[in-house]
C-alpha positions as CSV (number, residue, x, y, z in Angstrom):
1,M,148.6,121.4,143.0
2,R,151.1,119.3,141.1
3,R,149.7,116.3,142.2
4,L,146.7,117.7,141.1
5,L,147.6,118.0,137.1
6,P,147.9,114.4,136.4
7,L,144.3,114.0,137.6
8,L,143.4,116.7,135.9
9,L,144.8,115.3,132.5
10,L,143.0,111.8,133.0
11,L,139.7,113.2,133.8
12,L,139.9,115.4,130.3
13,A,141.4,112.4,128.6
14,L,138.4,110.4,129.8
15,L,135.9,113.3,129.0
16,G,137.3,113.4,125.3
17,A,136.9,109.5,125.0
18,C,133.3,109.6,126.1
19,R,132.4,111.4,122.4
20,P,130.9,109.0,120.0
21,K,133.2,108.3,117.3
22,G,130.8,107.8,114.8
23,P,126.5,107.6,114.7
24,V,124.8,106.4,117.6
25,P,121.8,104.2,116.9
26,V,118.4,105.9,116.2
27,E,116.2,103.9,118.6
28,Y,113.1,104.1,116.2
29,G,109.7,104.1,118.2
30,Q,111.4,105.2,121.0
31,D,113.6,108.3,120.5
32,I,112.0,111.8,120.4
33,C,113.5,114.4,117.5
34,A,115.2,117.4,119.7
35,F,113.3,119.8,116.7
36,C,109.9,119.2,116.1
37,K,109.7,117.0,119.6
38,M,108.0,113.9,117.6
39,I,108.9,109.9,117.8
40,I,111.4,109.2,115.5
41,A,109.4,106.4,113.6
42,D,110.2,105.6,109.9
43,P,113.9,104.5,109.2
44,R,114.1,106.0,106.2
45,Y,114.5,109.4,107.5
46,G,116.2,109.5,110.9
47,A,119.2,111.8,111.3
48,E,121.8,112.8,114.2
49,L,124.1,115.2,114.9
50,I,126.7,115.1,117.7
51,T,128.7,118.2,119.3
52,K,132.2,118.8,119.9
53,K,131.4,118.4,123.5
54,G,129.7,115.1,123.0
55,K,126.0,115.9,123.0
56,V,124.0,113.3,120.3
57,Y,120.8,115.2,119.2
58,K,118.5,112.9,116.8
59,F,116.3,114.2,114.4
60,D,113.2,112.4,112.8
61,S,114.2,114.4,109.3
62,V,116.9,115.8,107.2
63,E,115.0,118.7,107.5
64,C,114.6,118.9,111.1
65,M,118.4,118.5,111.6
66,V,119.3,121.5,109.4
67,A,116.6,123.9,110.8
68,F,118.0,122.6,114.2
69,M,121.6,123.4,113.0
70,M,120.1,126.9,111.4
71,Y,118.5,128.3,114.7
72,D,119.8,126.5,117.4
73,L,123.5,125.7,117.1
74,K,126.3,127.2,116.2
75,P,127.9,125.7,113.3
76,E,131.7,125.6,114.8
77,D,129.9,123.6,117.7
78,V,129.1,120.6,115.5
79,A,131.6,117.6,115.4
80,A,129.5,115.2,112.9
81,A,126.2,115.2,111.1
82,Y,124.5,111.9,109.9
83,V,121.2,111.2,107.7
84,T,119.8,107.9,106.7
85,D,120.2,106.4,103.6
86,F,117.1,105.6,102.1
87,A,118.1,103.0,100.5
88,H,119.3,101.2,103.6
89,P,116.8,102.0,106.1
90,G,118.5,102.8,109.6
91,K,122.1,103.1,108.2
92,L,123.5,106.3,109.1
93,I,126.1,108.0,106.2
94,P,128.2,111.5,107.2
95,A,125.5,114.2,105.9
96,E,128.0,116.2,104.0
97,E,129.1,113.2,101.7
98,A,125.2,112.4,101.0
99,Y,123.0,112.9,97.9
100,Y,119.9,114.4,98.2
101,L,116.5,114.3,96.3
102,Q,113.6,116.4,97.1
103,S,110.5,115.2,95.4
104,T,106.7,116.1,96.4
105,G,106.6,111.8,95.7
106,L,108.1,111.3,98.7
107,R,106.5,111.9,101.7
108,S,109.2,112.7,104.4
109,P,107.9,113.3,108.3
110,M,108.2,116.9,108.0
111,S,106.8,116.8,104.5
112,L,109.3,118.9,102.7
113,G,110.1,115.6,100.6
114,I,113.6,115.5,101.2
115,T,115.7,111.9,101.2
116,A,119.0,111.6,101.6
117,F,121.2,108.2,99.8
118,A,124.9,107.1,99.7
119,T,125.1,106.8,96.3
120,K,123.9,108.8,93.2
121,K,122.9,105.6,91.5
122,D,120.0,105.1,94.5
123,L,119.3,108.5,94.3
124,E,118.7,108.2,90.5
125,K,117.0,105.4,90.6
126,L,114.3,106.3,92.9
127,K,114.3,110.0,91.1
128,A,113.1,107.8,88.0
129,E,110.2,107.0,89.6
130,V,109.2,110.3,91.6
131,D,111.2,112.8,89.7
132,G,112.1,115.6,91.8
133,L,115.3,118.0,92.5
134,E,118.8,117.0,93.4
135,L,120.2,118.8,96.1
136,L,123.7,119.4,98.1
137,W,124.3,119.4,101.3
138,S,125.2,123.2,101.2
139,D,121.9,123.5,99.2
140,L,119.7,122.3,102.5
141,P,119.8,125.5,104.2
142,N,118.7,127.8,101.4
143,V,115.7,125.0,100.8
144,I,114.6,125.5,104.9
145,R,114.7,128.8,104.7
146,E,112.5,129.3,101.2
147,S,110.2,126.5,102.5
148,G,109.5,128.4,105.8
149,F,110.0,125.8,107.7
150,N,111.3,126.9,111.2
151,P,111.0,126.8,115.6
152,E,108.1,129.0,115.2
153,N,105.5,127.2,112.7
154,V,106.9,123.3,112.8
155,E,103.2,122.1,113.4
156,K,102.2,123.5,109.9
157,F,104.9,121.1,108.5
158,I,104.1,117.6,110.4
159,R,103.1,114.8,108.1
160,R,99.8,114.1,109.0
161,V,99.3,109.9,108.8
162,P,95.6,109.3,107.5
């Protein structure tokens, strides 16, 4: 048994090293949203969640990631969450540090119009054009809950592209 201990410790260290240290790039047009199962297509709206075990889940919108966290995952299992900076498409930023704008003038993939920004300045610039409600990360579960967006009615929220 003593011979196996160093091998087990090495195996555990290697498994821990496999966990992503930051966001994994979203492959737009290829990756599938873990919540609504749509192809992640719009580089202004992608999101990503990494569990403490290192599993990476990708989403086509902030709405899908927050709903997934509410209905499909325990909060203590989340190691990191990232959202796309609308002002810099494709750039993932920590979800808890982002500034959020909800506006009917923005067409997010799930039609709730929730958009993330790395800076308050970028949010305010777009808000001057489209109006809307500024939100915090901690506000999003209530927004999702109040909208009725949940696993049973995802189809109702999918933005249809004409």
